[in-house]
C-alpha positions, -999 to +999 in steps of 0.1 A: -174+553-670-174+528-641-151+533-611-124+510-599-146+502-568-175+491-591-153+467-610-140+452-578-176+448-565-184+428-597-154+407-592-164+399-556-199+390-567-185+366-592-165+349-565-194+348-541-214+330-568-186+307-575-188+296-539-225+287-544-224+267-576-216+231-576-200+222-609-163+228-617-172+243-650-194+270-634-168+277-608-141+281-634-163+305-655-171+326-626-135+328-615-125+338-650-152+365-649-139+377-616-104+379-631-118+399-660-134+424-637-102+428-618-083+435-650-108+461-659-103+476-624-066+478-629-070+493-663-093+519-649-069+527-620-041+532-646-063+555-667-071+576-636-034+579-628-027+590-664-055+615-662-041+630-630-005+631-644-018+649-675-036+675-653-006+679-631+017+684-661-008+710-674-006+729-641-041+719-630-052+706-596-076+679-587-096+706-568-101+725-600-114+695-619-132+670-597-143+638-614 
């Protein structure tokens, strides 16, 4: 599974490309792609928080189970 940072890198790359293209349609598509990557980053962040909470409730520590 990808990390939050990886998703954010993809979003940044889409925005960089959007600055290079000339047509409004291409810019819009790349911005939509960037937003999709950001949504994935947020979903992954929430998943990680849920995983940590589940481990804490089970009495586990992050040191015992590094990801």
